[in-house]
Structures are given as structure tokens and as C-alpha cells.
C-alpha positions, 0 to 999 in steps of 0.5 A: 582800457588798462584801469589798473595802471591808471589806478596806480598812477593816480595813487602816486599823483595824490601821494606826491600832492601830499608831499608837495603840501608839506612846504606850505605846512612849513611856511605856516610853522615859520609864520605861526599860522593856524591854517597849516592844519588845513594842509595837514588834514588834506595830507592825511586824506590824500595819503588815505586815498593815495596809498591804497591806490598804488599799493598794489603794482599792476601786472600789466603796465602797458598803456597806449595813447588812450590810457595816457590821455585819460590818466592825464586828464584824471590826474589834473581833475584829482589834483585840482579837487584835492588841491582845493581842500586847504582853501575850504578847511582854512576858511580862506574860500568858503564856496566850493566852486570858488575854491575849485576855480581858484585851484584849477586856475593855479594848476593850469597856470591860468592865474585868473582869481575870484579873490578881491583881496589876496593880501588878506590871505595867510602866508601858507595859503598864499604860498600854496596858491603860487606853488600850484603854478609851479607844480602845473607849469612843467606838468605833474605827469612829467614829474612823475615820469622823472621820479617813478621807477617806470619802464618801457616806451609806452610812457611817452604817451603820458608825456605827449598827452601833457606836453603843449604843442602839436608834436612832442619829441624826446631829448634823450633815448629814455623818457625818464631822462627826458623828463629829468632834463626838462625838470632840471632846466625848470628848477635851475631857471627857477632858482636863477630868477629867485637869486636875480629878485633877491638881488633887487631886494625883493623879500624872500617870500615875495621872491619865492612866489613871484618866481613860482608864478613866472616859471609856471607862466601862472600869474598869481600875485600876492599883492592886490596890485599884482607886480605894480608896486615893485621897483622897475628893476624887479619888473625888468627881471620878471619881464625877461624871465617871463619871455625865457620861460615861454621859449621851447625848452628844447632850445635850452637843451641844445645850448646845454649840449653845445649846439648853439647853431642849431638852437638859433635855427629854431624857427618858432623861437625866432617868430616868438621873439619877433612878435614880442619885439614888434608888438612891444614897439607898437604898443609903446608908440601908442601908449607913450602919451599915458606915461612920464617917459618913453622908457617907462612906456616901454617897460610897461609895454614889454612887461604886458606884451611878455605877460600875455603872449606867455600867458603869465597874467602879471600886471604893472599897470591897468591896461584896461585903460589903454587905447584900443589899439594896444588892447586889441593887440593884447587880445590877439596875443592871448590866442597866439601864446608861447612856444610849444614845449614851454610852460606857457599856454595859448594856441602856440606860435608853432601851430600859427607858423604851420598854419601860415605855411600851409596857407602859403603852400595852398596858394602856391598850389593854385598857381602851380597845380603840379607843385608837390613841395613839402612844408618844412620847419627847422629844415625838416619836412612837417608830416601830414599827420602833424598838419592834420592834428593842427587843423583839428585842434584849431576846429575844436578850439573855435567850437569850444570857445564859441560855446563857452561864450554863449553859455557864460552869456546867460550871466548878462555881462557884456560881450567884451567881458564874456569874450575876454574872460573865455579867452583869458581862461581857455588860453590859461592867461588870467586877466581879460578886459572890462569887468575881468581886467587886471584890477578886477576878478572873476567873482562876478560870475555865477557858479554855473559860468565858473564851472564853464571857465573851469572846463576851459582852463583844464581844456586849454592846459591839456590842449583839449583832446585828453579832457574831451576823451573822458566824454567818449563812451568807447574810451572806457571799453576794455581791451 
């Protein structure tokens, strides 16, 4: 284990977090809020720890997959702990576990909250709460790779450990260039959404925080009714951008380099859009009688489908009151999730596509035992290593999910609440059903149950293995 390079990167992470906190400080100055001092104190603490950690550049800057996974996991933990301090120092959230839950939910773009009244929070706290979504959406290590003067092919291990999906590819020969391209697309799309929201007469503060939540597919709202209080135009804009941020960013890159035919052939994106279209139509049919018109039912159905499959978690209506079929569909969409290489969570559409093709291949092999046809996706053969990683991921996913439901069951809440609470946190969605529905919050759970859900949020965002490696003894051995 190359501890020096891990220490060096963790130092930079704290320094970057201190820099990010300057924005809520500015917001506090604009609105004349005393809670801004909570960020000033946190900035001093972050720099006080971060500068000594990165002051001495390591001689050996080589790190392999093990270092990459450990660095990513530790970075997200440290980022969350430091990010929780302003909530505690400002008195906005007094319980340490609650503050950590809210912050982890922000950075992992989950959007599950323990707060019953978000409108009582100051503007600077609300801004930081939503901004954590934007920071965590693309990934803090991707940002580091785009900014830091780091060289060497080994840094692809950082991107692989943090980027969602069964396989990660470079958009350019250099990892740093790839990171810059990803963040360039991310920033451009965020700015575009802000403009469209402002055109719809949404206040600037609301437009910024809502765009942060949409871009990161997080879902922290600044209103107690989430997005329900905004106009139909604004709800439609947010629906469209939730769907766009759930698409693999490689598709946008292909359009940028003028390869539209290749972009349109990406199977995962086609399945993703197809699932959205079909489920929206089915849900609209079942909830049509709940609303004044088909158009209104369609708008709410499309919004909630986009919100759940992209794991954003915004809401325009209390879908907990919908019939059983629509609610069941939404729960299933929680597990499917968005595309790999997007800011969305969940298991990912690509994994389900690979799994379906693997099952199809096995069935054909029963009929034709000598068949040696390979599984293909986007016209390319899927390597056995990728198929194996998908199978291992799904087994690990099921085991952690089941164990988490069992552990929070000790709080004696009903099974639907427990099941959807784990589904909502492990898949980085936010709202579940029953006691954790879109109009409720996660404050009902004990501190022990919240710690389990915090682990689930981190494991879901980092796709399980980086976090699990921290508990393996051999991980920490020096090479």
C-alpha cells in the first residue's frame, strides 16, 4: 500500500472542500446570515488538516487498483465528515449522526433527509446542502484529476473506483483530459438548466439549488413540498434535465465530436429511454382518475418516473397515495437506476442489459450446446471479466440489501418502510414509501439504523467494493 500518495490526495480533497465552502460564505454575506461563520470555522479546520497532508509531495506517485479504491472510499468519508461540520456549528442539525446522515445523503446524491422543515434553514445552509449534490454528482476525484498536476496511467484507477457502471473507458488518451471533458459537459448542462429555469421566472437562488440537485441527480429541495409548488413549465424543464443527466456522458461526447450515428447506437441509452417511455405510459393510465386531466397525470407520471429511475428523488405529488401498480413500478425503477457513466445511481441499465443477454445466451446454450457465440453490446464483444464483475456485484448487492433490511428492522417499523428505506438509500434515490414517503423524512429511525443507511448510501454511490475493501486486512499491507 502506497500510504504517501493516499495521504497526499486526501490533503487535496480537504483543501478543495474548503474552497467549495467559500460559496455558501458568499451566500451568507449576501443574505446577512450569521451562520456563515460555521463555514469559516470549517474552512480553517479543513485547511489546517489538508495543507500539512499535501505539503510534502510523495516521491513514489505510483498507485494501483488497491490504492485507487481505498483513496476513493476514504475521500468520500472525509469529505462527508468535514461537510457535516457546518450543520453542527450553525445549530441547524444538533445531532452528530443526523448531520452526517444529511451530508452523506448530499454528497452521494441520495436526497434522503432527516429534516422535517427545510424552509426554516438559512440560505447559506440550504445552498451548501444542495451544492453537495453537485459536488458528488460527477465525483470529487474526477474533479481532482481534472485540476491537479498529476501524471501517469495509474490514475485511471481513481476514475474506475469512483465512476459508476460495470466498465469505465477513457474519452481521450489522457485521464486528465477525460476528466476535463466530463466536467465540461457537466458544467455546461448545469448552466443550461439554470437558464431555462430563469426563463420560467424561477428565482435565482431556487434555480441554482434546483439545478444542483438535478445535475447531481440528488433531490434535496429547498421547499417542504419539493417541486410541487412550481409551475408546470418548471416541472417539465426539471423532468427533461433529470432524464438528460441520467444518460451516459459518453453519448454527449460522441455528439460533440460529431459522431451522431455512433451516439444513437448506444444500446444502454436506448433501453433507458424506452423504459422511461413505457413506464410513464402505464403509470399515466393507472393514475388518470386521480387528476383533472390526462395532461396533468402524464406530467406527474413522467416527472416521478424520471425522478426515480435517475435516482434524483424530487417530487411533484405524493405518489405514496397512488394505486399499487404505479407504486410497484416506481419501486422496481429504484433498482434499475440510470445509465452507467451518468450522475445517476441504482444498479444501472447496462448491468441489466448484460444480465438479460447472459440469461439469453445460457438458454440458447441449453438448446444448442455447441454454440460459442459471444455476448455483444454496442457492436462490441463483452469480455468475460465484465460479465463476471456484474454477477459478483449483483450477489454482493443482494447480500448487503438483505442484511440492511434486517438490521433496521430492529426499529420495529413496518416492512414496506424498511424495504423502501434501504432501496432509497442503497440506490441513492431519497424518498421511499409509507413512513419514508415523499412527504415524510428519515428522522423516524434510531441512530443505529441511520448509521446502517449511511453505509448503504456510501456503498451505493461507490458501487460497493471500494467501501468493502476498507474492511479487508490484506488491503492495508505494504508492497
